[in-house]
C-alpha positions in Angstrom: 57.3 97.9 60.9 58.1 94.2 61.3 60.1 93.8 64.6 61.6 90.5 65.7 60.3 89.4 69.2 62.7 88.2 71.7 60.1 85.7 72.9 57.0 84.2 71.4 54.5 82.8 73.9 51.6 80.4 72.9 49.3 78.8 75.5 47.9 75.3 75.3 44.5 76.4 73.8 46.2 77.4 70.5 49.2 75.1 70.0 47.4 72.4 68.0 45.5 74.8 65.7 48.8 76.7 64.9 50.5 73.5 64.2 47.7 72.3 61.9 47.6 75.6 60.0 51.3 75.6 59.4 51.4 72.0 58.4 48.6 72.6 55.8 50.8 75.5 54.4 53.7 73.1 54.1 55.8 74.2 57.0 57.7 71.4 58.8 59.7 73.6 61.1 59.4 77.1 62.6 61.7 80.1 62.7 63.7 80.8 65.7 62.3 77.8 67.8 64.8 78.8 70.6 62.7 82.0 71.0 59.3 80.1 71.3 57.6 79.2 74.5 54.7 76.9 75.0 52.7 77.2 78.3 50.2 74.9 79.7 47.9 77.0 81.8 44.4 76.8 80.5 43.8 73.1 81.0 46.1 72.0 83.7 44.5 69.1 85.4 42.8 67.3 82.5 39.1 66.9 83.3 38.4 64.6 80.2 40.2 62.0 78.1 40.0 64.5 75.2 42.0 67.0 77.3 44.6 64.4 78.1 44.9 63.7 74.4 45.4 67.4 73.7 48.1 67.5 76.2 49.9 64.5 74.6 49.7 66.1 71.2 51.1 69.4 72.5 54.1 67.6 74.0 54.7 65.9 70.6 54.5 69.2 68.7 57.0 70.8 71.2 59.4 68.0 70.4 58.9 68.1 66.7 59.4 71.9 66.5 62.3 71.9 68.9 60.6 74.6 71.1 63.1 76.3 73.2 61.0 76.7 76.3 58.1 74.3 77.1 56.4 74.9 80.5 53.9 71.9 80.8 51.5 71.4 83.6 53.1 71.9 87.0 56.3 73.4 85.5 55.5 77.2 85.6 52.0 78.3 86.0 50.2 81.1 84.3 51.9 82.2 81.1 51.2 85.9 81.9 52.8 85.8 85.3 55.6 83.2 85.8 57.8 84.6 82.8 58.0 87.8 84.8 58.7 86.0 88.1 61.3 83.8 86.5 63.1 86.8 84.8 62.3 85.6 81.3 60.5 88.9 80.6 62.6 91.9 81.3 62.5 95.7 80.8 62.9 96.7 77.2 61.9 93.3 75.7 59.5 93.1 72.8 57.3 89.9 72.7 54.7 88.4 70.6 52.0 86.4 72.4 48.8 84.7 71.3 46.7 85.8 74.3 45.8 89.5 74.6 46.4 89.5 78.4 50.1 89.7 77.6 49.5 93.4 78.6 50.7 92.1 82.0 54.3 92.4 80.8 54.0 96.2 80.6 54.3 96.1 84.5 58.1 95.6 84.1 58.5 97.9 81.2 58.3 95.2 78.4 56.1 95.5 75.3 54.1 92.6 74.1 51.7 92.5 71.2 49.0 89.9 70.7 48.5 89.3 66.9 46.0 86.5 67.6 45.8 84.0 64.8 48.5 85.9 62.9 51.0 84.5 65.4 51.4 81.6 62.9 53.2 84.2 60.7 55.6 84.9 63.6 56.2 81.2 64.0 56.8 80.7 60.3 59.0 83.8 59.6 60.0 85.2 63.0 58.1 88.4 62.6 54.8 90.0 61.5 53.8 93.5 60.5 52.9 95.7 63.4 51.4 99.2 63.6 53.0 101.6 66.0 50.1 102.8 68.2 49.5 106.2 69.7 50.2 106.6 73.4 47.9 108.0 76.2 49.7 109.0 79.4 47.6 108.5 82.5 48.8 110.0 85.7 47.3 108.6 88.9 47.8 110.7 92.0 46.9 110.6 95.6 46.6 107.9 98.2 44.0 105.1 97.9 41.6 104.6 100.7 41.2 101.5 103.0 40.8 98.2 101.1 41.1 100.0 97.7 43.6 98.0 95.6 45.0 98.7 92.1 42.4 96.2 90.9 39.7 98.6 92.1 41.5 101.5 90.4 41.7 99.4 87.3 38.0 98.7 87.1 37.3 102.4 87.8 39.7 103.7 85.0 38.5 101.0 82.6 34.9 102.1 83.2 35.8 105.7 82.5 37.4 104.8 79.2 34.5 102.5 78.1 31.9 105.0 79.0 33.5 107.7 76.9 34.4 109.9 79.9 38.1 109.7 78.9 39.5 109.8 75.3 39.4 106.6 73.2 42.0 104.1 74.2 41.3 101.4 71.6 44.5 100.3 69.9 46.5 102.8 72.0 49.2 102.2 74.5 48.2 103.5 78.0 51.3 104.6 79.9 50.7 104.9 83.7 52.5 107.5 85.7 52.1 109.6 88.8 52.9 109.4 92.5 50.2 106.7 93.0 52.0 104.2 90.8 55.5 105.2 91.6 55.4 103.1 94.9 53.1 100.2 93.6 54.6 96.7 94.1 54.8 94.5 91.0 51.5 92.7 91.8 49.6 95.9 91.8 51.1 97.1 88.5 50.2 93.7 87.0 46.6 94.2 88.2 46.5 97.7 86.6 47.8 96.4 83.3 45.4 93.5 83.2 42.3 95.6 84.0 42.4 97.6 80.8 43.0 94.6 78.4 39.4 93.9 77.6 38.5 97.4 76.2 40.9 97.0 73.3 44.1 98.7 74.4 47.1 97.8 72.3 49.1 97.7 75.5 49.7 99.1 79.0 53.1 100.2 80.1 55.0 101.4 83.2 58.5 102.9 83.5 60.4 100.1 85.3 60.9 101.3 88.9 64.6 101.6 89.8 65.7 98.8 87.5 67.5 98.5 84.2 66.8 96.4 81.3 68.7 94.9 78.4 72.2 96.1 78.2 71.9 98.1 81.4 69.6 100.6 79.8 67.0 102.3 81.8 63.7 102.4 79.9 61.5 105.6 80.3 59.7 107.9 77.9 61.7 110.8 76.6 61.1 114.1 78.2 59.7 115.4 74.9 57.7 112.3 74.1 54.5 113.0 72.1 51.3 111.7 73.6 47.9 111.7 72.0 46.4 112.7 75.4 47.7 113.3 78.9 45.2 112.7 81.6 45.2 112.8 85.5 43.0 111.0 88.1 42.9 111.3 91.8 42.6 107.9 93.4 41.7 109.1 96.8 38.0 109.4 95.9 37.8 105.8 94.5 35.8 103.2 96.6 36.1 99.5 96.3 34.7 98.5 92.8 32.7 95.6 91.4 32.5 95.0 87.8 28.9 93.9 86.8 28.3 90.9 84.6 29.4 91.6 81.1 32.9 92.9 81.5 35.5 94.7 83.5 34.3 98.0 81.9 31.1 97.9 83.9 32.5 99.0 87.2 30.4 100.4 90.0 31.0 101.5 93.6 30.5 98.4 95.8 27.6 100.0 97.7 25.5 99.6 94.5 25.7 95.8 94.6 26.4 94.9 98.2 24.1 92.2 99.5 23.7 90.3 96.3 23.8 86.6 96.9 26.9 84.6 95.7 27.4 80.9 95.3 30.9 80.9 93.9 34.1 82.8 94.7 37.5 82.6 93.0 40.8 84.3 93.6 43.4 84.0 90.9 43.8 84.6 87.1 46.4 86.7 85.3 45.0 89.8 86.9 45.3 88.7 90.5 47.4 85.6 90.8 50.6 86.9 92.5 51.7 86.1 96.0 50.5 89.6 97.4 47.0 89.0 96.0 46.6 85.9 98.1 48.4 87.3 101.2 45.9 90.1 101.4 42.9 87.9 101.1 44.4 85.4 103.6 44.8 88.2 106.2 41.0 88.9 105.8 40.1 85.2 105.9 42.1 84.4 109.0 39.9 83.0 111.8 36.8 83.1 109.5 34.9 80.4 107.6 33.3 81.1 104.2 29.5 80.9 104.1 28.2 77.3 104.0 26.5 77.8 100.6 29.6 79.3 98.9 32.3 77.2 97.2 35.5 79.0 96.9 38.5 78.4 94.7 42.1 79.6 95.1 44.4 79.4 92.1 48.0 80.5 92.7 49.3 82.0 89.5 52.7 80.2 89.5 54.2 77.1 91.1 56.6 79.4 93.0 53.8 81.3 94.5 52.0 78.2 95.5 55.1 76.9 97.2 55.6 80.2 99.0 51.9 80.3 100.1 52.5 76.7 101.5 55.8 77.6 103.3 54.2 80.6 105.0 51.0 78.9 106.1 48.6 80.8 103.9 47.3 77.8 102.0 46.3 76.5 105.4 44.3 79.6 106.2 42.4 79.3 102.9 41.6 75.6 103.5 40.7 76.0 107.1 38.2 78.7 105.9 36.7 76.1 103.5 38.4 77.1 100.2 39.7 74.6 97.6 43.2 75.1 96.2 43.6 74.3 92.5 46.8 73.9 90.5 48.7 77.0 89.3 47.2 78.3 86.0 44.1 80.0 84.8 41.6 78.2 86.9 37.9 78.8 86.4 38.7 81.8 84.2 39.6 79.4 81.3 36.0 78.8 80.2 35.0 77.0 83.5 37.2 73.9 82.7 37.7 73.7 86.5 35.3 75.1 89.1 32.5 76.0 86.7 29.2 77.7 87.4 25.8 76.1 87.1 22.8 77.6 85.6 21.3 80.3 87.8 24.4 80.6 90.0 26.3 83.8 90.9 30.0 84.3 91.2 32.3 87.0 92.6 35.9 86.6 91.5 39.2 88.2 90.4 39.0 86.8 86.9 40.3 88.6 83.9 36.8 89.0 82.5 33.2 88.0 83.2 31.2 87.9 80.0 28.4 85.3 79.7 29.6 81.7 79.8 33.2 82.6 81.0 32.9 80.2 83.9 30.8 77.6 82.1 27.0 78.3 82.1 25.7 81.2 80.1 22.7 81.3 82.4 25.0 82.3 85.4 26.1 85.7 86.5 29.7 86.7 87.2 30.9 89.8 89.1 34.5 90.8 89.5 36.2 92.4 92.4 39.6 92.7 94.1 41.0 89.8 96.2 39.9 91.6 99.3 36.3 92.0 98.0 36.1 88.4 96.9 37.3 87.2 100.3 34.9 89.4 102.3 32.0 88.2 99.9 32.9 84.5 100.4 32.7 84.9 104.2 29.4 86.9 104.1 27.8 84.8 101.4 26.9 87.9 99.4 28.8 90.7 97.8 30.4 92.5 100.7 32.4 95.7 101.4 35.9 94.6 102.4 36.3 97.7 104.5 33.9 96.4 107.1 35.7 93.1 107.5 39.2 94.7 107.7 37.8 96.9 110.5 36.3 94.0 112.4 
């Protein structure tokens, strides 16, 4: 099938190469420019003259192509978060996006695909051939324990899939259901969507909670929908999780890694960049200081989130604790353009992934955890169980 996306989203890391490729093919304009969105979120505060030149060229391309929506640095934030916040992505929408973490949009019942370099075909013609994937229904039941967030549940589920303890999920849509997810706020749904991205799912999807989409239609699976597999997991037994260096699919109970020294902490990214992610961490950090050897970065996902954190005094809590606040966007997760790691250092963060070199040095180690785990670890100076800090 060749569906026409209602919105085509491309981030600043790919605009130039897409333009150059289409120019070489003889294209001087793009199809449906009013449906195209450029987002500056990877390199927000230019660290080099080369970065500033890239930004200048992107602005020129946006004008030349007549791009309908251009969110430059400081205008929106992370391209996988602020389109939801601004109502640009709604239930029932179909989108085409360059970056695979567009799975976030499944949190509101939208379906986004990531054709990668083939997005140039979408720009040129307005569509590209898509294969309809099979769907796995995963019902999560029960009540999560203290300090166990949806990010922890996401690491746990991702690890089960990757280890072969659940059926294969590559190029499948994972549809979340069950009483655990029925009451999750949007930020937690986004965290669940994001956690599975790195193991090759085609998409992740939720039935929109109590809301209607395009044309007033409520989007939900048909009662007789066909699933490749139907699975159930009880979240009550899940402890806070930490993903070992190498990927979100290497999750372990925090007790297995507690005590490991950290030099670097970071809260943000497309998986944990919404207001509630920071609010929870701020509650834990209040009246504490981060360890003297730790540098901590806080990266609000959107401009609106940053403003709200400021209005409510939460940015002050982070800064009084010793953390540094970076502009809305990807932050260190975008290849360590800002806040990188040095050789031999160790990080604990809420980044989207943690393969070697993700934050700069390939000789550094990066662990992943929930915002609560990252906050507790920054205070302790080593990977720490947030349950102990919440109880103190």
